[in-house]
N, C-alpha and C positions, 0 to 999 in steps of 0.2 A: 794815648797811653804814654807816660813818661818812660824814658829809657835810661838805664844806669849801667856803667861798666863796673863789674864786681871788683876788679883789682884796684879801682880808684876809691872804693868805699872804705871808710874807717870802721872800727868796731862800733863806734857810736852811731855812725850813719846806718849801719846794718840794723842795729837795735831799733832805731826809729822807723826803718823801712818795714820791719817785720811786725811792728806793733799795729794792732787794729782794734776798732770798736772800743776805744778808750773813753772814759767819762771823767776827765780831769777835774771838772768843777762839781762833780757829784750831782749834776742836774737830773740825770736819769734816776739815780738812787732816791733823790728827794721825792720825785713823782711816784715812784714805785712804793716807797715806804708809806706814803699817804694812801695809796690804793689798798695796800695790805691792811693798814689800820682800819680803813673804812669797812672793808669786807669782814674783818674780825669782829667789829662792833655791830654792824648793821646787816650782815648776812645777805639773804636773798634780796632785800630792798636795795642794797648797794649794787648787786648784779643787774637788777632791772634798770637802775639808773645808768650804769656803764654801758649797757646794751643800747640805750637811747643816745648816749653821748658819743660813744666810739663807733658803734655799728649802724647807727641811724635806724634802729628797729625798736618798735614799741611792742615788747613781748607780753603775751598773755600767760604763757607758761615758760618755765626755765628748762624744759626738757621736751624731747620728741620720743615717743614710745614706739613699740614694735609694729603696730598696725600702720601708722603713718609712714614708718620707714619702709615697710613692705610695699606700700603703694608707690612711694618714690622710686624704689629699686626696680619696680616692674616697668618703669619708663625707659630703661636702658635698652640699647640695641643689642642683638645677639653677639655681634663682634666685640662690643664693649664688655659684656659679661665674660666672654671667652678670654679677653686680654687680662681682666682682673683675676679670673680663675687660674690662668697660667702663671701669673705673678704669685698668687697665693701658693700654688703647688711648689714652685721653685723655692720660694722663701721658706716654706714649711720643711721641704726636703733638706735644705742646707742647715737650718736651725735644729732640726730634730737630732742630728748627730752630736749636738753639743750637750745633750742630757746623758751624762755618764755616771755609772756607779764606780766609786774609787775602791781600790783594794785595801784590805786590812793589813796592817804592818806590825809584825812582832819585833819591837825595837830591841828587846832582849828576852831571854826565856821567861815566859810568864807575864810579860808586859805587852799588851796589844792595843794599838791606837788606830783610829780610822775617822773618816768624815762621812756624813750623810747629808743629802740635800733636803731642804724643806722650802716650799714656795713661800714667797712673801704674801701674806694673807690679803692685804688690800692695796692695790696699785692704782695710780691715776695716770691716764694717758691724755696728753695734750696734743690735739690735732690742729695745726695752724689753719687759718682760713681768712687771712687778711687779703693781700693782693692776689693770692692763689690758694685754692682749696686743694689739700693734699691727701687723697685717699691712699696713696702709696705709703705715707707715714703711718696711717692707721694699720695697714698690713704689717709694716716693719715693727710696730710696737705690740699689736694685738696677738700676732702669731707666737712670738716667744713667750708672751704672758700665758697663753693657753697651753703651750707645751710644758711650761714650768708648773702649771697647775694652780695658779693664783686663784684664791677663793672668790674674790670680788674685784671686778675690773670697772673702774669709773672712767668714763670718757667725756671730755670737755672739748668743744669746738665752737668758734664764734658763730652766731646766728647769721644766716643768709637773709635775703629779702623775704619779707612775709613771716619771719620767725621760723624758718624751716632749716633743713640741712641739705647739703648737696646730694643729689641722687646717687652719685658714685660712692660717697661716704656711707649712705644708707645700704647700698648693696654689700659693701665690705662688712658692715655691721652684721648683716645676715650670715656672711661666710664665717664670721668669728663667733656667732651666737650672742651678740650684744643686743640687749633688748631696750636700752635707754641711752640716749645721748643728751648731755646737758649743754644748753645753749649759752655758753659764756666763753670769752676768749681773753687773750692778753694776760697781764699781771694779775688781774682779778680772778681769772680761772685758777691760777697757781695758788693764790691765797685761799680760794674756796676749798680746794682739795686738801690744803695743808691744815686748815682750821675746821672745816666742815661748816655747813649752813643747814637751814631747815630742809632744803631740797637735796643738797649735794653732800654725800658722805665724806668724812675725813679719811684719808688714806695714809699708808705707811711710807710710800715712795712714789715720787712723781717723775714721769718720763715725757720726753718730747722736745723737739726743737722749737725755736721761735725767734722773734726779733730781740733787740737789746733790752727791751722792757721785760719780756718774758724771762730772758736769761738772768737779768738782775734780780727779778722776783725769786727765781729758783735759788740763786746763791744766798739771798737774804733768808729765805725760808730754811735752807739747810743749816745756817749758822744760828738761827734763833728758835727753832722748834726741833722736835724729835722726828720730823719728816725728812727722809732722805731724798736725794735726786739722782738721776742717772749720770749727768755730767752737765757742765755749763755749755750747752749746745746752742750757740747763737747764730748770727747771720752766716750764710753759707760761703764757702770759698774753694778755689781750686788753684793748684800750682802745676803747670805743665813744663816738664823738662823735654826739650826738643833739640835734635841735632840735624845735620843735613839729610838724614834719611826720613825725616818727618814730612808730613803733607800739610802745607799751609792752610788749605781749605778745611781740613779736619781740625787742626789746632784752633783756628778762628772760631769754628762751630763750637768747640769745647769751651772756649773762653766765654762765648756769648751764652751758652747753656747755663753756665753758672751765674753770669751777670743778670739774667732775667729773673732770678729769684727775688731780688730786691735792690734798692738803691744802695744799701749798706753791704751788699755782697762784694767779694773781691776776686778778680781773676788775674793770676800772675803767670807770665811767660818767662822761663829761664832757658836761654838758648846759647849754643856754642857758635852760632853763626849770625852776624849782624844782618846779612842779606836775607836770611830766613825771617828775621824779625820784621824787616820792611815788607816782605811778601805777605806775612801774616796780617800786618796792619792793613794792607791793601784789601785782603779778603774780609777783614772785619768791616771795613767801610762798604763793601758790597753787600754783606749779609745782614748787617745791623738795620738798615732803613726799612727792610721788608718784614721785620718782626712785629707781631701785634703788640708786644711789650717793649717797643723801641725806646720809649722815654725812660723806663725803669732800667733797662739794660745799658742804655747810653750813659746814664749817671754813674752806674757801677763801673763801667769801663773807664770813665774819666777818673775814678778813684783807684784804678788799677795801674800796673806798670810792667815793664820788661827789664830783665837783667841779662846783660851779655857776659858770658863766662868763657874761659879759655878751653875748658874740656868738661866732660861729664862728671869727673871727680869734683871739680869746683862747683858744678851745678848741684851736686848732691850735698856739698857742704852748706850751700845757701838754703837748700830745701830743708835740711835738718834743723837749721836755725829758725826757719819760718814755721816748721811743724804744721804742714797743711792738713786740713780736713780731708780733701781729696788730692791725691798725687797721681798725675798721668805721666808715664814714661813713654813719650812719643819718639821712640827710637828703635831701630832694629837690634841695637846692642843692649836692650834692657836686662838681659840675663847677666851681663857683666857688672851691673850696679845695684841690683836688688839687695844684695848682701850688705850694702852700705847704708840702706835705709834704717834710720834710728827712730825718727819721729814722723808719723803719718797716721791718719785715721783709716783710710782705705786706698789701695793702690790699684792702678789700671795699667796693664802692661801691653805695649806695642801700639801699632797704628790702627788696629781694628777693634780696640777696646775703649769705647767712649765711656765717660763717667755716667752717662744717662742709663746705661744698662744696670749699673749698680743701684741707681736711684729707684729703678722700677722692678726689674724682673730676673736678674741673674741668680738671685738667691741670697746674696750678702745683705747686711743691714745698712741702711743709709742714715741712721741716727748716729752721728759721729761727733767727736770733739772738735771744736773750732777755736779760733783766736789763740792758737799755740797750745791749747790744752792737750793736744796729742802728745806732748812731752810726758804726760803723766796718766792720761786716760785712754781707755779703749772704747770702741764703739759698742752700741747696745747688742747684747746677745742673750741667750737663755740664762747665762750666769748672772745677768743683771737682775733677773726676777726671782732668784733663789738665794737662800742663805746656806752656808756650809757649816754645819755644826760638828764639832769634834767630840769623839767618844774615846774612852779608854777603859780597859778592864784589866785587873791585876789578880793573878792567882796566888795561892800560898807560896809557890816557887818564886813568883814574880816579886812579892814583897820582900822576900829574903835577898833577892838579887839587887833590887833597886834601893831598898831601904837605907843601907849605910851611906850611899851617895847623897840621898836627900837629907839625912841627918847632918852630915858634914856641911852641906851647902846652907841649910837653914841656920846652923850654929854660927857659921862665919858671917852671916847677915844679921845675927843677933835676934832671930825670930824663934824663940824657944817653943812657942805653941805649935809652930809648923813642924819642928823636930818631934815634939811629943805625939803629934797625930800619926807619925810613922812609928815611933818607938813603942807606943802602946800596942800596936798591931804586931810588931816584931816579937814582943814578949809572949804573945798568945801562940 
C-alpha cells in the first residue's frame, strides 16, 4: 500500500486520490450499451447467449422455481440455517421500525396537508454471484421490499454450475417467500429488468450492488428509461480512521475483509500514527497469504493506500472528501468525532465493531453508496421501496383563509387561470 502525508497533498492531489472506478475512455460504457441494446432487441435469446459467454453455463431455462429451490435449501446444515435465520430476524427488526405513518398538519385553519406511503408495485433485486455469491444481499434487499409491501419482487442472480443457484440463496428465497429466481447476471440482468423479456417481467425500480458494468448499466437505465434505481452501488470500499488506541491486527483484518470482495475494491487507512501504519502493514502481510481469496484481495490492496494525518480532525476532513461506503472509527475517542461525519454510507464505531457485522447480521443494510456517492445518497432502507404521496384537503374556512394568498401569487406570475381556479370557489 502506498503511503501519503496529508499535509503534503494539494487539493488536486486529494481529488485524484479520492477518485475511483473511473471510466475515462468510456470503454465500460460502450460494452454496457451494446449489452443493453442486445437485450432490448433479442430478449431471452440474448440472456441465454450471455450465460454461455460470461458464466460458462448452457442454460435450459432462465429461472429456478420453488420446488428446486426447496430441494437445494434442504441441503444446508442446521447451524447454517440458524445463522441465516438470525440475520433475517435482526435485519427485519431494524427495518420494520422505518415504516412510519406521518402526522397530518393543519398549515392554517381549514387547510390540512399530509403524506401517505404506497409501495412501489414492481421491484427488481439484483443479487451478485460472480467471484462470490451473496445471500446476505438477498436478505438486505428482500426484507425491506417485503416490509414495504411491494406487489411483485423480481430476483435476478447469475447462474452457477449446472444452471442452478446457490443453496444459501435458495434458503433465503424460502424465508422471503420468493418462488422464482431468474438466472441472469451482470449488465444483461439490469437491462432485462428495465425492459422486460418474454421470461423476465419489467420492473419499476432496480436494486442491488455489482461490479462496474452493473453500476454503469444502472446509471444508463436510469437516464434513458422510466425505471428508477436505488443508487450507483459499485465496487465495495472501506475507510478506516485509526489512532494509537487502535489494534493493528483488527485494522488489517478489516482492510482485507473489504479487499476480498473484488480486485476493484478499495481499502483505505487514515491514521494519526506512522508507526501504527507500519504495524498494520506487517499484519496485512501475515494475514493476506492464508486467505482463500489471496489473489483477489492482494490486487485490491495494491490499489489501496494509507494517509498519515496530524490528528483525528484532519482524518475526518479527508474522510468526508473520500465519502466512503463503509467508515470504521478504530479509536476509543470515536464519540468525539462522530458529529463531524458528513459523508459516509454506514459507520462502525470503536475497536470491537468490524464492518463484517453490518454486512451480515447486525440489522443495518449493506447496500450502500460507493465511489463518493455517499455525498448525496443514503443506503437502502424501507423508504427506498415506497413512494410518499402528498394529500391536502381544504374546507370552506380554509379556502377563505388561503384563497387571497394564492390569487396574489398567481397574478404576480401572470397565470390568470390559476387565480380563477381559486376565485371561482371564493365567490361561492
